[in-house]
C-alpha positions as CSV (number, residue, x, y, z in Angstrom):
1,M,83.9,-53.4,168.5
2,A,84.0,-52.6,172.2
3,Y,81.2,-55.2,172.8
4,L,83.3,-57.8,171.0
5,K,86.3,-57.1,173.2
6,V,84.3,-57.3,176.4
7,S,82.6,-60.5,175.1
8,A,85.9,-62.1,174.1
9,A,87.4,-61.4,177.5
10,L,84.2,-62.8,179.2
11,M,84.4,-65.9,177.0
12,I,88.1,-66.5,177.6
13,S,87.5,-66.1,181.3
14,S,84.7,-68.6,181.3
15,F,86.9,-71.1,179.5
16,A,89.7,-70.5,181.9
17,L,87.4,-70.8,184.9
18,G,86.2,-74.2,183.5
19,I,89.8,-75.4,183.4
20,I,90.5,-74.2,186.9
21,S,87.3,-75.6,188.4
22,S,88.0,-79.1,186.9
23,L,91.2,-79.0,188.9
24,T,89.5,-77.9,192.1
25,F,86.3,-79.9,192.1
26,S,86.2,-83.3,193.8
27,P,88.1,-86.0,191.8
28,E,85.0,-88.2,191.9
29,F,82.8,-85.6,190.2
30,T,85.4,-84.9,187.5
31,Y,86.0,-88.7,187.0
32,N,82.2,-89.1,186.5
33,V,82.2,-86.3,184.0
34,I,85.0,-87.9,182.1
35,N,83.2,-91.3,182.1
36,E,80.0,-89.7,180.7
37,L,82.0,-87.9,178.0
38,S,83.8,-91.0,177.0
39,K,80.4,-92.7,176.5
40,E,79.4,-89.9,174.2
41,L,82.7,-90.1,172.3
42,T,82.6,-93.9,171.8
43,P,80.5,-93.8,168.6
44,I,82.8,-91.2,167.1
45,L,85.9,-93.2,168.0
46,E,84.3,-96.4,166.6
47,S,83.4,-94.6,163.4
48,L,87.0,-93.7,162.9
49,S,88.1,-97.3,162.5
50,V,85.2,-97.9,160.1
51,N,85.0,-94.6,158.1
52,P,87.3,-91.6,158.8
53,I,85.2,-89.4,156.5
54,L,82.1,-90.2,158.7
55,T,84.2,-89.3,161.7
56,V,85.2,-86.0,160.2
57,L,81.5,-85.3,159.6
58,L,80.5,-86.3,163.1
59,V,83.2,-84.1,164.7
60,F,82.4,-81.2,162.4
61,I,78.6,-81.4,163.2
62,N,79.3,-81.6,166.9
63,N,81.6,-78.6,166.9
64,L,79.3,-76.6,164.5
65,R,76.4,-77.3,166.8
66,V,78.3,-75.9,169.8
67,A,79.4,-72.8,167.8
68,L,75.8,-72.2,166.6
69,I,74.3,-72.7,170.0
70,A,76.9,-70.2,171.5
71,F,76.2,-67.7,168.7
72,F,72.4,-67.8,168.4
73,L,71.8,-68.2,172.1
74,G,74.3,-65.5,172.8
75,P,71.5,-63.0,173.6
76,T,70.7,-65.1,176.6
77,L,74.2,-64.2,177.9
78,L,74.3,-67.3,180.0
79,V,74.4,-69.9,177.3
80,P,77.8,-68.9,175.7
81,I,79.3,-68.6,179.1
82,L,78.1,-72.1,180.0
83,V,79.2,-73.6,176.7
84,L,82.7,-72.3,177.1
85,Y,82.8,-73.1,180.8
86,I,81.8,-76.7,180.1
87,N,84.4,-77.0,177.3
88,G,87.1,-75.5,179.5
89,Y,86.1,-77.9,182.3
90,I,86.2,-80.9,180.0
91,L,89.6,-79.8,178.6
92,G,91.0,-79.3,182.1
93,A,89.6,-82.6,183.3
94,F,91.1,-84.4,180.3
95,L,94.5,-82.8,180.9
96,S,94.4,-83.4,184.7
97,Y,93.1,-87.0,184.9
98,S,94.4,-88.6,181.7
99,P,96.8,-91.4,182.4
100,Y,99.2,-90.1,179.8
101,P,101.8,-87.3,180.3
102,L,100.8,-83.7,179.8
103,T,103.0,-83.3,176.7
104,Y,101.3,-86.3,175.0
105,N,97.8,-84.9,175.8
106,L,98.7,-81.4,174.6
107,L,100.0,-82.9,171.3
108,L,96.6,-84.6,170.9
109,I,94.8,-81.2,171.4
110,L,97.0,-78.6,169.9
111,P,96.9,-79.5,166.2
112,H,93.2,-79.1,165.9
113,G,92.7,-77.0,169.0
114,V,94.5,-74.0,167.6
115,I,91.9,-73.9,164.9
116,E,88.8,-75.2,166.7
117,L,89.1,-73.2,170.0
118,P,89.4,-69.8,168.5
119,A,86.4,-70.5,166.2
120,I,84.3,-71.5,169.2
121,L,85.5,-68.6,171.2
122,M,84.7,-66.2,168.3
123,S,81.2,-67.7,167.9
124,A,80.5,-67.3,171.6
125,S,82.0,-63.8,171.6
126,L,79.8,-62.7,168.7
127,G,76.7,-64.0,170.3
128,T,77.5,-62.4,173.6
129,S,78.4,-59.1,171.9
130,T,74.9,-59.1,170.5
131,S,73.6,-59.7,174.0
132,L,75.5,-56.7,175.4
133,A,74.2,-54.5,172.6
134,L,70.6,-55.6,173.4
135,I,71.2,-54.9,177.1
136,N,72.5,-51.4,176.3
137,K,69.6,-50.7,173.9
138,Y,66.7,-51.9,176.0
139,L,67.9,-51.8,179.6
140,F,70.0,-48.6,179.4
141,K,68.0,-47.0,176.6
142,R,71.0,-46.3,174.4
143,N,70.6,-45.7,170.7
144,I,72.2,-48.8,169.3
145,A,71.4,-50.5,166.0
146,V,71.3,-54.1,167.1
147,K,70.0,-55.6,163.8
148,P,72.9,-54.3,161.6
149,L,75.3,-55.5,164.3
150,F,73.8,-58.9,164.4
151,L,73.7,-59.2,160.6
152,R,77.3,-58.2,160.4
153,Y,78.2,-60.9,162.9
154,V,76.2,-63.5,161.0
155,K,78.7,-63.1,158.2
156,Y,81.4,-64.4,160.5
157,L,79.7,-67.7,160.7
158,I,81.1,-68.6,157.2
159,P,84.8,-68.4,158.3
160,I,83.9,-70.0,161.6
161,T,82.3,-72.9,159.8
162,V,85.2,-73.3,157.5
163,A,87.6,-73.2,160.4
164,L,85.6,-75.9,162.2
165,A,85.6,-78.0,159.1
166,A,89.4,-77.7,158.8
167,A,89.8,-78.5,162.5
168,S,87.7,-81.6,162.1
169,V,89.9,-82.8,159.2
170,V,93.0,-82.1,161.3
171,E,91.5,-83.8,164.3
172,V,90.8,-87.0,162.5
173,F,93.7,-87.2,160.1
174,V,96.6,-85.2,161.5
175,T,96.2,-85.3,165.3
176,P,96.6,-89.1,165.6
177,L,99.9,-88.9,163.7
178,V,101.6,-86.2,165.8
179,P,102.7,-88.4,168.7
180,K,103.9,-91.1,166.2
181,V,105.9,-88.5,164.2
182,L,107.5,-87.1,167.3
183,G,108.2,-90.6,168.7
184,I,106.0,-90.3,171.7
185,T,104.2,-93.4,172.6
186,S,101.1,-93.6,174.8
Protein backbone atom coordinates (compact mmCIF):
# COMPACT_ATOMS: atom_id res chain seq x y z
CA MET A 1 0.00 0.00 0.00
CA ALA A 2 2.95 2.33 0.60
CA TYR A 3 3.89 2.03 -3.09
CA LEU A 4 0.37 3.00 -4.06
CA LYS A 5 0.43 6.13 -1.88
CA VAL A 6 3.78 7.23 -3.34
CA SER A 7 2.53 6.45 -6.85
CA ALA A 8 -0.71 8.37 -6.33
CA ALA A 9 1.24 11.40 -5.08
CA LEU A 10 3.58 11.16 -8.08
CA MET A 11 0.68 10.87 -10.52
CA ILE A 12 -1.25 13.79 -9.00
CA SER A 13 1.94 15.87 -9.08
CA SER A 14 2.48 15.00 -12.75
CA PHE A 15 -1.07 16.02 -13.56
CA ALA A 16 -0.73 19.29 -11.63
CA LEU A 17 2.61 20.03 -13.27
CA GLY A 18 0.93 19.55 -16.66
CA ILE A 19 -1.70 22.13 -15.76
CA ILE A 20 0.92 24.57 -14.45
CA SER A 21 3.17 24.19 -17.49
CA SER A 22 0.27 24.85 -19.87
CA LEU A 23 -0.06 28.20 -18.16
CA THR A 24 3.66 28.99 -18.36
CA PHE A 25 4.66 27.73 -21.81
CA SER A 26 4.52 30.12 -24.70
CA PRO A 27 0.96 30.86 -25.81
CA GLU A 28 1.82 29.89 -29.41
CA PHE A 29 2.95 26.41 -28.33
CA THR A 30 -0.17 25.84 -26.25
CA TYR A 31 -2.38 27.21 -29.04
CA ASN A 32 -0.80 24.69 -31.46
CA VAL A 33 -1.44 21.88 -28.98
CA ILE A 34 -5.09 22.92 -28.72
CA ASN A 35 -5.42 23.04 -32.52
CA GLU A 36 -3.93 19.55 -32.90
CA LEU A 37 -6.18 18.21 -30.19
CA SER A 38 -9.26 19.75 -31.79
CA LYS A 39 -8.36 17.96 -35.05
CA GLU A 40 -8.33 14.66 -33.16
CA LEU A 41 -11.63 15.45 -31.43
CA THR A 42 -13.46 16.44 -34.62
CA PRO A 43 -14.52 12.85 -35.52
CA ILE A 44 -15.87 12.34 -32.00
CA LEU A 45 -17.82 15.60 -32.08
CA GLU A 46 -19.17 14.81 -35.56
CA SER A 47 -20.28 11.35 -34.44
CA LEU A 48 -22.25 12.92 -31.58
CA SER A 49 -24.64 14.55 -34.02
CA VAL A 50 -24.96 11.32 -35.99
CA ASN A 51 -24.98 8.66 -33.28
CA PRO A 52 -24.52 9.44 -29.59
CA ILE A 53 -24.04 5.73 -28.76
CA LEU A 54 -21.10 5.64 -31.17
CA THR A 55 -19.74 8.76 -29.47
CA VAL A 56 -19.99 7.07 -26.06
CA LEU A 57 -18.08 4.12 -27.49
CA LEU A 58 -15.38 6.35 -29.03
CA VAL A 59 -14.92 8.32 -25.81
CA PHE A 60 -14.86 5.12 -23.76
CA ILE A 61 -12.30 3.43 -26.02
CA ASN A 62 -10.06 6.48 -25.95
CA ASN A 63 -10.18 6.77 -22.16
CA LEU A 64 -9.75 3.02 -21.66
CA ARG A 65 -6.75 3.09 -23.99
CA VAL A 66 -5.15 5.82 -21.89
CA ALA A 67 -5.87 3.93 -18.65
CA LEU A 68 -4.48 0.65 -19.99
CA ILE A 69 -1.36 2.32 -21.36
CA ALA A 70 -0.76 3.98 -17.98
CA PHE A 71 -1.37 0.69 -16.15
CA PHE A 72 0.52 -1.81 -18.29
CA LEU A 73 3.39 0.53 -19.13
CA GLY A 74 3.58 1.61 -15.49
CA PRO A 75 6.70 -0.49 -14.98
CA THR A 76 8.50 1.89 -17.33
CA LEU A 77 7.79 4.55 -14.67
CA LEU A 78 8.00 7.28 -17.30
CA VAL A 79 4.88 6.43 -19.33
CA PRO A 80 2.26 7.00 -16.59
CA ILE A 81 3.97 10.24 -15.63
CA LEU A 82 3.85 11.39 -19.25
CA VAL A 83 0.24 10.28 -19.70
CA LEU A 84 -0.89 12.30 -16.71
CA TYR A 85 1.36 15.24 -17.48
CA ILE A 86 -0.04 15.45 -21.01
CA ASN A 87 -3.63 15.13 -19.76
CA GLY A 88 -2.97 17.83 -17.17
CA TYR A 89 -1.39 20.03 -19.82
CA ILE A 90 -4.37 19.62 -22.13
CA LEU A 91 -6.82 20.34 -19.31
CA GLY A 92 -4.86 23.43 -18.26
CA ALA A 93 -4.62 24.62 -21.85
CA PHE A 94 -8.34 24.11 -22.34
CA LEU A 95 -9.18 26.06 -19.19
CA SER A 96 -6.67 28.82 -19.93
CA TYR A 97 -7.24 29.47 -23.61
CA SER A 98 -10.89 28.71 -24.09
CA PRO A 99 -12.92 31.72 -25.20
CA TYR A 100 -15.59 30.79 -22.63
CA PRO A 101 -15.60 31.74 -18.93
CA LEU A 102 -13.88 29.44 -16.43
CA THR A 103 -17.21 28.54 -14.80
CA TYR A 104 -18.64 27.37 -18.09
CA ASN A 105 -15.53 25.30 -18.86
CA LEU A 106 -15.53 23.70 -15.43
CA LEU A 107 -19.17 22.77 -15.86
CA LEU A 108 -18.21 21.01 -19.08
CA ILE A 109 -15.46 19.04 -17.33
CA LEU A 110 -16.77 18.31 -13.84
CA PRO A 111 -19.75 16.02 -14.52
CA HIS A 112 -17.67 13.36 -16.24
CA GLY A 113 -14.30 14.49 -14.88
CA VAL A 114 -15.14 13.53 -11.30
CA ILE A 115 -15.50 9.95 -12.51
CA GLU A 116 -12.94 9.85 -15.33
CA LEU A 117 -9.95 11.57 -13.74
CA PRO A 118 -9.83 9.41 -10.59
CA ALA A 119 -10.08 6.28 -12.74
CA ILE A 120 -7.16 7.41 -14.93
CA LEU A 121 -5.17 8.47 -11.86
CA MET A 122 -5.84 5.11 -10.21
CA SER A 123 -4.76 3.21 -13.30
CA ALA A 124 -1.53 5.17 -13.56
CA SER A 125 -0.90 4.85 -9.82
CA LEU A 126 -1.34 1.09 -9.93
CA GLY A 127 1.06 0.76 -12.85
CA THR A 128 3.60 3.00 -11.18
CA SER A 129 3.24 1.12 -7.91
CA THR A 130 4.20 -2.05 -9.77
CA SER A 131 7.22 -0.18 -11.12
CA LEU A 132 8.29 0.89 -7.64
CA ALA A 133 7.97 -2.69 -6.42
CA LEU A 134 10.13 -3.90 -9.34
CA ILE A 135 12.75 -1.25 -8.58
CA ASN A 136 12.85 -2.29 -4.93
CA LYS A 137 13.06 -5.96 -5.81
CA TYR A 138 15.71 -5.84 -8.52
CA LEU A 139 17.65 -2.67 -7.88
CA PHE A 140 17.63 -2.64 -4.08
CA LYS A 141 17.43 -6.45 -3.76
CA ARG A 142 14.48 -6.41 -1.38
CA ASN A 143 12.29 -9.45 -0.94
CA ILE A 144 9.11 -8.27 -2.63
CA ALA A 145 6.53 -10.50 -4.29
CA VAL A 146 5.83 -8.45 -7.39
CA LYS A 147 3.65 -10.97 -9.23
CA PRO A 148 0.93 -11.20 -6.52
CA LEU A 149 1.00 -7.42 -6.22
CA PHE A 150 0.53 -7.02 -9.99
CA LEU A 151 -2.25 -9.63 -10.08
CA ARG A 152 -4.03 -7.88 -7.21
CA TYR A 153 -3.79 -4.61 -9.13
CA VAL A 154 -5.14 -6.18 -12.33
CA LYS A 155 -8.40 -6.80 -10.46
CA TYR A 156 -8.82 -3.04 -10.13
CA LEU A 157 -9.07 -2.75 -13.89
CA ILE A 158 -12.68 -3.95 -13.69
CA PRO A 159 -13.96 -1.03 -11.57
CA ILE A 160 -11.69 1.34 -13.52
CA THR A 161 -13.28 0.14 -16.77
CA VAL A 162 -16.79 0.47 -15.31
CA ALA A 163 -15.98 4.00 -14.09
CA LEU A 164 -14.65 4.98 -17.52
CA ALA A 165 -17.78 3.56 -19.18
CA ALA A 166 -19.96 5.57 -16.81
CA ALA A 167 -17.86 8.69 -17.39
CA SER A 168 -18.29 8.27 -21.15
CA VAL A 169 -22.07 8.09 -20.83
CA VAL A 170 -22.08 11.17 -18.58
CA GLU A 171 -19.74 13.03 -20.94
CA VAL A 172 -21.96 12.44 -23.95
CA PHE A 173 -25.44 12.64 -22.45
CA VAL A 174 -25.21 14.72 -19.24
CA THR A 175 -22.32 17.15 -19.66
CA PRO A 176 -23.86 19.02 -22.63
CA LEU A 177 -27.04 19.56 -20.59
CA VAL A 178 -25.40 21.07 -17.49
CA PRO A 179 -24.83 24.59 -18.85
CA LYS A 180 -28.36 24.63 -20.29
CA VAL A 181 -29.93 23.49 -17.02
CA LEU A 182 -28.02 26.15 -15.09
CA GLY A 183 -28.90 28.80 -17.66
CA ILE A 184 -25.32 29.41 -18.70
CA THR A 185 -24.94 30.13 -22.37
CA SER A 186 -21.72 29.86 -24.33
